[in-house]
Each structure stands twice: as structure tokens, then as C-alpha cells.
N, C-alpha and C positions, 0 to 999 in steps of 0.2 A: 526635558521631555516629560510629559505627564502619562498617567496610566493608560488613557485612551490611545494616545499616540503609540505607546509601546505595544499595546494589544493589536492595534491596526497593522503595525509592522510585523508582528508575529504571525499574522494570518496568511500572508502569501507563502512564506516558506512551508507552513503546515499544509497548505493546499498542494504545493509542489511535491511534498513528501508523499501525500496520498496518491497523487498521480504517478509518481515513481514506483510505488508499490503496485499500482494497477498495471503499469507497463510490464513489470517483472512477472506478475501473476499471469497476464495474458501470454507473455513469451514462454513461460514454463508450461502452461497448458498446451500451447501449440507444439512445443517440443515433445511433450508426452504423447500427443496425438500422432506426431510424425514417427516417433519411435515405435508406437503400437502398430502403425500401418506399414512402415517401410523397413524396420529393423528388429522386428519381434523375435527373430531367431539369433540375435547377437546377445549373448549373456552379459557382456560388458556394458552394453547400452541398456539392458534391463535394470542393472544396478543404478545406472545414471538416471533412468526413468523414475525409479523408486526414490532416489534422492530429490529429483525435481518435484515429485508429489509431496514430499515432506516440506520442501521449500514453498510450495503453493499454500500449504496449511499454515506455515509460519508467517509468511508474508500477509496472508489474509488476516491473521490475528493481529499482526503489527499494524496493518492498515486500519483495522477497526479501532485500535487504540488511538491512532492519529486522528481518526474521524471524531472520536469522542472528545479529545482535547480541542480539536478545531471547533467543534460545536460549543464547547464551554467558552472558548475565546470569543466566538461570535455572539453568544448570549451576553457576555460581559460588555462587549462593544455596544450592542443594542441597548442594554440597560444604561450605560453611560451617555449614549447619544440621546436617549429619551428623557434624561433627567435634567 
């Protein structure tokens, strides 16, 4: 297996990782909205909401890291394919 093939194989899992982060981010935001509208008077869920808000921040950061690496992989693939 050469470098181009390895990079090409690395691209799909990276895209999947980015999508998985996005699914989590979307789910966490929806849960936060649901807690704010339907469970705002429940102190236990307020703690959970705050935890989810932290998770949104963390997953957004991790997703951005994955996007950067994906873009670097894509750049290398494009360079190798054009040479």
C-alpha cells in the first residue's frame, strides 16, 4: 500500500468522525432546549443541562480538530493525485 492509498483510506473514517460529532452536538443542543422549555424547574436536570452545554463546547472543539486533520489529508491526496 502506498501513501496515496493510505491517505484515501484514512479519509472516510475522518468524515464519519466529523459526522458523529455533529450528531452529538445536535442532540445535546436539542436536549438543552427541551430542558429549558419543559424541565426548567427541575434542579437535577439543570445540572444535566449545564453538563450538556459543556459537552457541546467540547465536541465542537474536537470536531474542529477532526476537520483540520481531514482537510490536511485531503490536501495531501490532491497533491499526490496531481503529481
